[in-house]
C-alpha positions in Angstrom: 27.4 -12.1 -63.5 23.7 -11.9 -64.5 22.9 -14.0 -61.4 24.7 -11.5 -59.2 22.9 -8.6 -60.8 19.6 -10.3 -60.3 20.4 -11.0 -56.7 21.4 -7.4 -56.1 18.2 -6.2 -57.8 16.1 -8.4 -55.7 17.9 -7.2 -52.5 17.4 -3.6 -53.6 13.7 -4.3 -54.0 13.6 -5.9 -50.5 15.3 -2.8 -49.0 13.0 -0.4 -50.7 10.1 1.0 -48.6 6.8 0.5 -50.5 4.5 3.3 -49.3 1.6 1.9 -51.3 1.8 -1.3 -49.2 1.2 0.7 -46.1 -1.7 2.6 -47.8 -3.3 -0.7 -48.7 -3.0 -1.9 -45.1 -4.8 1.2 -44.0 -7.5 0.7 -46.6 -7.9 -2.9 -45.5 -8.4 -1.9 -41.9 -10.3 1.3 -42.5 -13.4 0.2 -40.6 -11.4 -0.7 -37.5 -9.6 2.7 -37.7 -12.9 4.5 -38.2 -14.5 2.6 -35.2 -11.6 3.4 -32.9 -11.5 7.0 -33.9 -15.3 7.3 -33.4 -15.0 5.7 -29.9 -12.2 8.2 -29.0 -14.4 11.0 -30.2 -17.3 9.8 -28.1 -15.0 9.7 -25.0 -13.9 13.2 -25.8 -17.5 14.5 -26.1 -18.5 12.7 -22.9 -15.6 14.3 -21.0 -16.7 17.7 -22.3 -20.2 17.1 -21.2 -19.1 16.2 -17.7 -16.2 18.6 -17.2 -16.7 21.8 -15.1 -15.7 25.0 -16.9 -12.6 26.7 -15.4 -11.9 30.4 -15.8 -8.5 32.0 -15.7 -7.8 35.6 -14.8 -4.3 37.1 -15.5 -2.4 40.2 -14.6 1.0 41.5 -15.7 3.5 43.2 -13.4 7.0 44.6 -14.0 9.7 43.7 -11.5 13.0 45.4 -11.8 15.9 43.5 -10.0 17.5 46.8 -9.0 15.9 48.8 -6.2 15.2 52.5 -7.0 17.7 53.8 -4.4 20.2 51.0 -4.6 24.0 51.8 -4.6 26.2 51.0 -7.6 27.6 47.9 -5.8 24.1 46.6 -4.9 23.0 47.2 -8.6 25.9 45.1 -9.8 25.1 42.3 -7.4 21.4 42.3 -8.3 22.1 42.3 -12.0 24.5 39.3 -11.7 21.9 37.3 -9.8 18.8 38.2 -11.9 17.8 34.5 -12.3 17.8 34.0 -8.5 15.9 37.2 -8.1 13.0 36.1 -10.3 12.9 32.7 -8.8 12.6 34.3 -5.4 9.8 36.6 -6.5 7.9 33.6 -7.8 8.1 32.0 -4.4 7.1 35.2 -2.6 4.0 35.7 -4.9 3.0 32.0 -4.2 3.7 32.2 -0.5 1.2 31.8 2.2 2.0 35.2 3.6 0.7 36.9 0.4 -2.2 34.6 0.1 -3.3 35.4 3.7 -3.1 39.1 2.9 -5.4 38.5 0.0 -7.8 36.7 2.2 -7.9 39.7 4.6 -8.2 42.2 1.7 -11.2 40.5 0.2 -12.7 39.5 3.6 -13.0 36.0 2.4 -13.4 34.5 5.8 -16.7 36.4 6.5 -17.9 35.8 2.9 -17.2 32.1 3.4 -19.3 32.0 6.6 -22.2 33.9 5.0 -22.3 31.7 1.9 -22.0 28.6 4.0 -25.1 29.7 6.0 -26.9 30.6 2.8 -25.9 27.2 1.3 -27.4 25.4 4.3 -30.6 27.4 4.0 -31.0 27.1 0.3 -30.1 23.4 0.1 -26.8 23.5 -1.9 -26.7 26.2 -4.6 -23.3 27.3 -5.7 -21.8 30.5 -4.5 -18.8 32.7 -5.1 -16.5 30.8 -2.8 -17.6 27.3 -3.9 -14.2 26.3 -5.3 -12.5 27.3 -2.1 -15.1 25.6 0.0 -14.6 22.4 -2.0 -10.9 22.6 -1.2 -11.5 23.1 2.5 -13.9 20.2 2.7 -11.4 18.0 1.0 -8.7 19.3 3.4 -10.6 18.6 6.6 -12.3 15.4 5.3 -10.1 13.1 7.5 -10.9 15.1 10.6 -14.6 14.9 10.0 -14.5 11.2 9.5 -12.8 10.8 12.9 -15.5 12.8 14.7 -19.2 12.0 14.9 -20.3 15.6 14.3 -19.3 18.5 12.0 -16.1 20.3 12.9 -16.4 24.1 13.7 -13.3 25.9 12.4 -11.9 29.1 14.0 -11.3 32.2 11.9 -7.6 31.6 11.9 -8.0 28.1 10.6 -10.4 29.3 7.9 -8.0 32.1 7.0 -5.1 29.6 6.6 -7.2 27.1 4.6 -8.6 29.8 2.3 -5.0 30.9 1.7 -3.9 27.4 0.9 -6.8 27.2 -1.6 -5.6 30.3 -3.3 -2.1 28.9 -3.5 -3.4 25.8 -5.1 -5.0 27.6 -8.0 -2.2 30.2 -8.5 0.5 30.1 -11.2 3.4 32.5 -11.8 5.6 32.7 -14.9 7.9 35.1 -16.9 11.0 37.0 -15.9 14.7 36.2 -16.9 14.0 37.1 -20.6 12.1 40.2 -19.6 11.0 42.0 -16.5 7.4 41.0 -16.9 5.9 38.5 -14.5 2.5 37.0 -15.3 0.2 36.1 -12.4 -2.7 33.8 -13.2 -5.4 32.2 -11.1 -7.9 29.6 -12.1 -11.4 29.1 -10.6 -14.8 28.0 -11.4 -16.0 31.5 -10.7 -14.7 34.2 -13.1 -15.3 37.1 -10.8 -13.5 35.5 -7.9 -10.5 34.7 -10.2 -10.2 38.4 -11.3 -10.5 39.7 -7.7 -7.9 37.3 -6.3 -5.3 38.1 -9.1 -5.6 41.8 -8.5 -5.4 41.4 -4.8 -2.3 39.3 -5.1 -0.6 41.9 -7.3 -1.3 44.7 -4.7 -0.3 42.5 -1.8 2.9 41.5 -3.5 3.9 45.2 -4.0 3.0 46.1 -0.4 5.0 43.1 0.9 8.1 44.3 -1.0 7.8 47.8 0.3 7.3 46.7 3.9 10.1 44.3 3.8 12.6 46.8 2.3 11.6 49.7 4.6 11.8 47.4 7.7 15.2 46.2 6.7 16.5 49.8 6.1 15.2 50.9 9.5 16.8 48.1 11.3 20.1 48.7 9.4 20.1 52.4 10.2 19.6 51.8 14.0 22.4 49.3 14.1 24.8 51.5 12.1 24.2 54.5 14.4 25.1 52.4 17.5 28.3 51.0 15.9 29.4 54.4 14.4 29.7 56.1 17.9 31.9 53.2 19.2 34.1 53.4 16.1 34.6 57.1 16.4 35.9 56.8 20.0 38.2 53.9 19.0 39.7 56.0 16.1 40.4 59.0 18.3 42.1 56.9 21.0 44.4 55.2 18.4 45.4 58.6 16.9 46.3 59.9 20.4 48.5 56.9 21.0 50.4 57.3 17.7 51.0 61.0 18.3 52.4 60.5 21.8 54.7 57.6 20.8 56.3 59.7 17.9 57.0 62.6 20.3 58.5 60.4 23.0 60.8 58.4 20.6 61.6 61.3 18.2 60.7 59.1 15.2 59.7 60.0 11.7 57.9 58.1 9.0 59.7 54.8 8.4 57.9 53.7 5.3 60.6 54.9 2.9 63.5 53.6 4.9 61.9 50.2 5.2 61.2 50.1 1.4 65.0 50.8 0.7 66.1 48.1 3.0 63.6 45.6 1.5 64.8 46.5 -2.0 68.4 45.9 -1.1 67.6 42.6 0.6 65.6 41.5 -2.5 68.5 42.3 -4.8 71.0 40.4 -2.7 68.7 37.4 -2.6 68.5 37.5 -6.4 72.3 37.6 -6.6 72.6 34.7 -4.2 70.4 32.6 -6.3 72.5 33.4 -9.4 75.7 32.6 -7.5 74.3 29.3 -6.1 73.4 28.3 -9.6 76.9 29.0 -10.9 78.4 27.2 -8.0 76.2 24.1 -8.6 77.2 24.0 -12.2 80.9 24.4 -11.4 80.7 21.8 -8.7 79.1 19.3 -11.0 81.9 19.6 -13.5 84.5 19.6 -10.8 83.0 16.4 -9.4 83.5 14.8 -12.8 87.1 15.8 -12.8 87.7 14.3 -9.4 86.0 11.1 -10.4 88.2 10.8 -13.5 91.3 11.4 -11.4 90.3 8.6 -9.0 89.5 6.2 -11.7 92.5 7.1 -13.9 90.3 8.1 -16.8 91.0 10.4 -19.7 90.2 14.1 -19.3 88.9 14.2 -22.9 85.7 12.5 -21.7 84.7 15.7 -19.9 81.9 17.9 -21.5 83.9 21.2 -21.4 86.9 19.4 -23.0 84.7 17.9 -25.8 83.1 21.3 -26.4 86.5 23.1 -26.9 87.2 24.0 -30.5 90.9 23.5 -30.0 90.4 20.0 -28.6 88.2 19.2 -31.6 91.0 20.4 -34.0 93.6 18.4 -32.1 91.4 15.3 -32.1 90.9 15.5 -35.8 94.7 15.9 -36.3 95.3 12.9 -34.0 92.8 10.9 -36.0 94.5 11.8 -39.3 97.9 10.9 -38.0 96.6 7.7 -36.5 95.2 6.6 -39.9 98.5 7.5 -41.6 100.5 5.4 -39.2 98.1 2.5 -39.8 98.5 2.9 -43.5 102.3 3.0 -43.3 102.4 0.1 -41.0 100.8 -2.0 -43.6 103.3 -0.9 -46.2 106.6 -0.5 -44.3 108.2 -2.0 -41.3 108.6 -0.4 -37.9 112.1 0.8 -38.6 111.4 2.5 -41.8 112.1 6.3 -41.7 108.6 7.2 -42.8 107.2 5.0 -40.2 109.4 6.5 -37.5 108.5 10.1 -38.6 104.8 9.3 -38.6 104.9 7.8 -35.1 106.8 10.9 -33.9 104.2 13.2 -35.4 101.4 11.1 -33.8 103.1 11.2 -30.3 103.5 15.0 -30.6 99.9 15.5 -31.5 98.8 13.3 -28.6 101.0 15.3 -26.2 99.5 18.6 -27.4 96.0 17.2 -26.9 96.8 16.1 -23.4 98.3 19.5 -22.5 95.3 21.3 -23.9 92.9 19.0 -21.9 94.9 19.6 -18.8 94.6 23.4 -19.2 90.8 23.1 -19.5 90.7 21.0 -16.3 92.8 23.6 -14.5 90.3 26.3 -15.6 87.5 24.1 -14.2 89.2 24.0 -10.8 89.7 27.8 -10.8 86.0 28.5 -11.7 84.8 26.2 -9.0 86.9 28.0 -6.3 85.8 31.4 -7.6 82.1 30.3 -7.5 82.6 29.2 -3.9 84.1 32.6 -2.9 81.3 34.6 -4.7 78.5 32.6 -3.0 80.1 33.0 0.4 80.5 36.8 0.0 76.8 37.2 -1.0 75.7 35.2 2.0 77.8 37.4 4.3 76.2 40.5 2.8 72.7 39.1 3.2 73.4 38.2 6.8 74.7 41.7 7.5 71.7 43.4 5.8 69.2 41.2 7.6 70.8 42.0 10.9 70.6 45.7 10.2 67.0 45.5 9.1 66.0 43.5 12.1 67.6 46.0 14.4 65.8 48.8 12.6 62.5 47.0 12.8 62.9 46.4 16.4 63.1 50.1 17.0 60.2 51.0 14.7 57.9 48.0 15.3 55.7 49.8 17.8 55.5 52.8 15.5 54.4 50.7 12.6 51.8 48.9 14.7 50.3 52.2 15.9 50.1 53.6 12.3 48.4 50.5 11.0 45.9 50.6 13.8 45.0 54.2 13.1 44.6 53.5 9.4 42.3 50.5 10.0 40.1 52.3 12.4 39.8 55.2 10.0 38.7 53.0 7.1 36.1 51.2 9.2 34.7 54.5 10.5 34.4 56.0 7.1 32.7 52.9 5.7 30.1 52.8 8.4 29.5 56.5 8.0 28.8 56.1 4.3 26.4 53.2 4.9 24.5 55.2 7.5 24.1 58.1 5.1 22.8 55.7 2.4 20.3 54.2 4.9 19.0 57.6 5.8 18.4 58.5 2.2 16.7 55.1 1.5 14.4 55.4 4.4 13.0 58.7 3.0 12.4 57.1 -0.5 9.3 54.8 -0.7 9.4 54.1 -4.4 8.9 50.4 -5.4 10.7 48.5 -8.1 7.5 46.6 -8.9 4.7 48.1 -11.1 1.4 46.8 -12.3 1.2 46.8 -16.1 -2.2 45.1 -16.7 -4.8 44.5 -14.0 -6.9 41.3 -14.3 -10.3 41.5 -15.9 -13.2 39.2 -15.5 -12.7 36.3 -18.0 -15.5 35.8 -20.5 -14.6 32.3 -21.7 -13.3 29.3 -19.8 -9.8 28.0 -20.4 -10.7 24.4 -19.4 -11.9 22.3 -20.9 -11.0 23.5 -24.4 -13.6 21.9 -26.5 -12.0 22.3 -29.9 -8.6 21.1 -28.6 -10.2 18.0 -26.9 -12.2 17.1 -30.0 -9.1 17.5 -32.2 -7.0 15.5 -29.7 -9.7 12.8 -29.5 -9.7 12.5 -33.3 -5.9 12.5 -33.6 -5.4 10.0 -30.8 -8.2 7.8 -32.1 -6.8 7.8 -35.6 -3.3 7.2 -34.2 -4.3 4.2 -32.1 -6.5 3.0 -34.9 -3.5 3.0 -37.3 -1.3 1.4 -34.7 -4.0 -1.3 -34.1 -4.2 -1.9 -37.9 -0.5 -2.4 -38.3 -0.3 -4.6 -35.2 -3.2 -6.8 -36.5 -1.4 -6.9 -39.8 1.9 -8.0 -38.3 0.3 -10.5 -36.0 -1.8 -12.1 -38.8 -0.6 -15.6 -39.7 -3.0 -16.5 -42.5 -2.9 -16.4 -46.2 -4.3 -13.4 -48.1 -2.8 -13.4 -51.6 -1.5 -16.0 -54.1 2.0 -14.4 -53.8 2.0 -15.1 -50.1 1.3 -18.8 -50.9 4.3 -19.1 -53.1 6.5 -17.2 -50.7 5.5 -19.2 -47.6 5.0 -22.7 -49.1 7.6 -22.5 -51.9 5.0 -23.9 -54.3 3.4 -22.5 -57.4 0.1 -20.8 -57.0 -2.3 -22.1 -59.6 -4.9 -19.4 -59.0 -7.9 -18.5 -56.8 -11.5 -19.3 -56.4 -13.4 -16.1 -55.8 -15.6 -15.7 -52.8 -19.3 -16.3 -53.7 -21.6 -14.8 -51.1 -24.5 -17.0 -50.2 -27.6 -14.8 -50.9 -31.1 -15.7 -51.8 -31.3 -16.2 -55.6 -27.5 -16.6 -56.1 -26.2 -19.8 -57.6 -24.3 -22.1 -55.2 -20.5 -21.9 -55.4 -20.4 -25.6 -56.4 -22.5 -24.9 -59.6 -21.0 -21.6 -60.6 -19.1 -23.0 -63.6 -22.1 -24.9 -64.8 -24.4 -21.9 -64.4 -22.3 -19.3 -66.2 -19.1 -20.2 -68.0 -18.4 -16.5 -68.7 -18.5 -15.4 -65.1 -15.5 -14.3 -63.0 -15.7 -17.5 -61.1 -15.5 -19.6 -64.2 -12.6 -17.6 -65.5 -10.7 -18.2 -62.3 -11.4 -22.0 -62.6 -10.1 -21.9 -66.2 -6.9 -20.2 -65.0 -6.4 -23.1 -62.5 -7.1 -25.6 -65.2 -4.5 -24.0 -67.5 -1.9 -23.9 -64.8 -2.6 -27.5 -64.1 -2.3 -28.6 -67.7 0.9 -26.6 -68.2 2.5 -27.9 -65.1 3.8 -30.8 -67.3 3.1 -29.8 -70.8 4.6 -33.0 -72.3 2.7 -35.3 -70.0 -0.3 -33.5 -68.5 -1.6 -35.1 -65.2 -4.4 -37.6 -65.7 -5.4 -38.2 -62.0 -5.8 -35.1 -59.9 -6.2 -35.1 -56.1 -7.8 -32.1 -54.4 -7.1 -31.9 -50.6 -6.9 -29.2 -48.0 -5.5 -28.6 -44.5 -8.8 -28.7 -42.6 -12.5 -29.0 -43.4 -14.6 -26.1 -44.8 -11.7 -24.7 -46.9 -13.5 -24.9 -50.3 -11.8 -28.1 -51.6 -15.1 -29.7 -52.7 -16.1 -26.6 -54.5 -12.8 -26.5 -56.2 -13.0 -30.2 -57.1 -16.5 -29.9 -58.6 -15.8 -26.8 -60.7 -12.4 -28.0 -61.8 -14.0 -31.3 -62.9 -16.6 -29.4 -64.9 -13.9 -27.2 -66.5 -11.9 -30.3 -67.5 -15.0 -31.9 -68.9 -15.1 -29.1 -71.4 -11.9 -30.5 -72.9 -12.6 -34.3 -72.7 -14.2 -37.1 -70.7 -13.8 -36.4 -67.0 -14.6 -38.3 -63.9 -15.2 -36.8 -60.5 -14.7 -39.3 -57.6 -15.9 -38.5 -54.1 -13.2 -40.0 -51.9 -14.1 -38.1 -48.7 -15.7 -41.2 -47.2 -16.1 -39.6 -43.8 -18.0 -36.4 -44.6 -19.1 -36.7 -48.3 -20.4 -33.5 -49.9 -20.1 -33.9 -53.7 -23.4 -35.8 -54.1 -25.3 -33.4 -51.9 -23.9 -30.3 -53.5 -24.6 -31.6 -57.1 -28.1 -32.9 -56.1 -27.2 -36.5 -56.9 -29.4 -39.0 -55.0 -27.8 -42.4 -55.0 -27.9 -45.2 -52.4 -24.9 -47.0 -53.8 -21.5 -45.5 -54.5 -17.8 -46.0 -54.3 -17.7 -47.6 -50.8 -20.4 -50.1 -51.8 -18.5 -51.0 -55.0 -15.2 -51.5 -53.1 -16.8 -53.5 -50.3 -18.6 -55.8 -52.8 -22.1 -54.8 -51.8 -23.0 -53.9 -55.4 -21.6 -54.3 -58.9 -24.0 -52.1 -60.7 -23.2 -48.9 -62.5 -22.2 -46.2 -60.0 -21.6 -43.5 -62.5 -23.9 -40.4 -62.4 -24.3 -37.6 -64.9 -24.5 -33.9 -64.1 -26.9 -31.6 -65.8 -25.1 -29.0 -67.8 -21.8 -31.0 -68.0 -22.4 -33.9 -70.5 -18.8 -35.1 -70.5 -18.6 -35.3 -66.7 -19.3 -38.4 -64.7 -19.5 -38.6 -60.9 -18.9 -41.4 -58.5 -20.4 -40.5 -55.1 -19.4 -41.9 -51.7 -22.4 -44.2 -51.2 -22.7 -45.7 -47.8 -20.3 -44.2 -45.3 -18.0 -47.1 -44.4 -16.7 -47.8 -40.8 -13.2 -48.2 -42.1 -12.4 -45.7 -44.9 -8.6 -46.2 -44.7 -8.9 -50.0 -45.5 -11.0 -49.3 -48.6 -8.6 -46.6 -49.8 -5.5 -48.6 -49.3 -7.0 -51.8 -50.7 -5.8 -53.5 -53.9 -9.3 -53.4 -55.2 -9.3 -49.6 -55.2 -6.0 -49.5 -56.9 -7.3 -51.8 -59.7 -10.4 -49.7 -60.0 -8.4 -46.5 -60.3 -6.3 -48.1 -63.0 -9.3 -49.2 -65.0 -10.8 -45.8 -64.7 -7.6 -44.2 -66.1 -8.2 -46.1 -69.3 -11.8 -44.9 -69.6 -11.4 -41.2 -68.7 -9.0 -38.6 -69.9 -9.2 -36.7 -66.6 -10.0 -38.0 -63.1 -10.6 -35.5 -60.3 -10.6 -36.9 -56.7 -12.1 -35.0 -53.8 -10.2 -36.3 -50.8 -10.5 -35.6 -47.1 -8.4 -32.8 -45.4 -4.9 -33.8 -44.7 -4.3 -32.9 -41.0 -7.4 -34.6 -39.4 -6.9 -37.9 -41.2 -4.3 -39.6 -43.4 -6.5 -40.6 -46.3 -5.2 -37.9 -48.6 -1.6 -39.0 -47.9 -2.4 -42.5 -49.1 -4.3 -41.2 -52.2 -1.5 -38.8 -53.0 0.8 -41.7 -53.8 -1.6 -43.0 -56.4 -2.3 -39.8 -58.5 -0.3 -37.8 -61.0 -1.0 -34.4 -59.4 -2.0 -33.1 -56.0 -3.6 -29.7 -55.5 -3.9 -28.2 -52.0 -6.8 -25.8 -51.3 -6.0 -23.0 -48.9 -8.8 -20.8 -47.6 -8.1 -17.1 -47.7 -8.1 -15.1 -44.5 -8.5 -18.3 -42.4 -6.0 -21.1 -43.0 -3.1 -20.8 -40.7 0.3 -20.6 -42.4 1.8 -23.1 -39.9 -1.0 -25.6 -40.6 -0.6 -25.3 -44.3 3.1 -25.9 -44.0 2.4 -29.0 -42.0 0.1 -30.2 -44.7 2.8 -29.8 -47.4 5.3 -31.6 -45.1 3.0 -34.6 -44.7 2.4 -34.9 -48.4 6.1 -34.5 -49.2 7.0 -37.3 -46.8 4.9 -39.8 -48.9 6.6 -38.4 -52.1 3.3 -36.9 -53.4 3.5 -34.8 -56.6 2.2 -31.5 -55.4 1.5 -29.5 -58.5 0.5 -26.3 -56.7 -1.9 -24.6 -54.3 -5.1 -22.7 -54.8 -6.4 -19.8 -52.7 -10.1 -20.5 -52.1 -12.9 -18.2 -51.1 -10.8 -15.2 -51.8 -12.3 -11.7 -52.1 -10.7 -9.8 -55.1 -11.7 -6.5 -53.4 -9.8 -7.4 -50.2 -6.8 -8.7 -52.2 -6.7 -5.4 -54.0 -5.6 -3.9 -50.7 -2.4 -6.0 -51.1 -1.8 -5.0 -54.7 -3.8 -3.4 -57.5 -3.0 -6.3 -59.8 -5.3 -8.6 -57.8 -8.5 -6.8 -58.7 -9.1 -6.2 -62.4 -12.2 -6.4 -64.5 -12.3 -9.5 -66.7 -12.6 -9.4 -70.4 -15.0 -11.9 -72.0 -15.8 -10.4 -75.4 -19.2 -10.1 -76.9 -22.2 -11.9 -75.4 -23.1 -14.9 -77.7 -26.5 -14.7 -79.4 -29.2 -17.0 -78.1 
């Protein structure tokens, strides 16, 4: 149960979002974020310095969908299509027709020519129409490239192109939610922008008035022509109707026709009812006939089953039948009670058959009666229809003439009303469009907006900087903290060796413990020593191998300082087993021509042990002459015997071995020692390579006691957790 609770707690921690972790990532990548933000800001400032200021002039007009003199019907139609109305007005305002009117109002063609001549004379100073000239030059660039000389444009061509330039800088919005339409125009020249917007507003109003008055005029002329023809047609149709009535001596036939139609409708309703009754009766009668052909029992019919009398007789028959059955079990067939019971049963069955026969006879009567009723109604309908047709034949011509007169009168009155409305509209020149605010000369440009661009540059720079930081963090595949070592390699982390920056006057990393045993570096080495000793408290490791994944990962520094720390406890030996690139003797300043390789190869049998100043209990065996075959020396029996004899002389033996991946020396040595420590360089050693190192050592059954994160910066690690960066406590300085 406790295991399940622990698992659930761990899973809950995994699912919890740690905001502080993201904050630490941002702190860790702060300089990258600041750099990207600064570059973005520089780009924004550069854009502002190169951008041309654009001014915008705006005007407000009110556009009512309903015309001032519109009829009630027209008002209803306009209000129902208000959305289409405003969309249409936008297109009209932005049309080339209105733009060309503006060109004429402002005399832009002549101004363009004058400024073009001045521009040629002055050598390229900007003028009022410079934006439009830029547009025209871009528009006709292809034509100029095709011709060897400049193209001379006509006034009409200039007028059209200037109008297209106005259309390109014009924007219209508003409407639907209100009757206000906003007209805006952008240009590099503020005066030109204001003049064009005001001219567009006036041209738009004039365009609407001209279009409406022209339409009304055309409509009135057409209505006048049609009205005279309709009047003559109406008079002729009335004369024909009057003459026909007099000649045939006929009156109004509308009422008589209505009576005949009502009578015929009533008969049709009765016919439907009679046909329904006949269909029902025929269905039941068909069942009777089928039973008679098949010799069936009438009691199977629906009407028979629904009869209350039949139900009572059936219950009586059932009762008597059960009585006969009971008596037959008790008495014989000739018993008086049995004979009486059978007589009663036969009488009940006879009564039941008679009653069923009566119901069947009623079914036959109802069927014949339904047939007679249906036939009589059909005869009445035929007779009425014949009479109605005869009457209609006499009055058909009269009806046609009356309908013709009525239709002609309605058309004539409708056209007369439209003509009167058109006459009134033609005399009324009010517009449904009014200018609310005229455009004024803008004082400040709308583009580029400096504050907005600067703010956007900062925001986008910070955003992409943060994205870059998180991408770099996610793509990183190196070790940064001791916790990461344990998580990725599934091995205990013994500690770290702090990063010591190589500055003039600083003690070398290899001599940090010797120089100051109260330093942060020395405390970190003591932590590693403690973890190593407590890895097997009953039998602490005697021979300790220090290796790494690749070179330059701080394994030699770790080996030297750990050996010095162990020498504080008892006699310790440091062996330089990196016979390919030895560094221990060089780092400790030991100058020796003979060393381990010479001893193993038999070149010398003298004392190869060296002492280190500041560590009296530490002895060092350097590499000596670099051998051509290091693997043969390491795997030789002579080295095994030497190592065994050294175990008897020293309490602790620290071996600095080559890196594991480039060569296999450390794998051979790992089988001979009690503990193996793998040095992993912070922010540099790849996770995959470290895993490969552990795999190789595990294949030779090496005892891997733990891993050490070397050259780690506590300040950088604090970005991954505050517990990585704490001030050390050393107590009071000793008196000298």
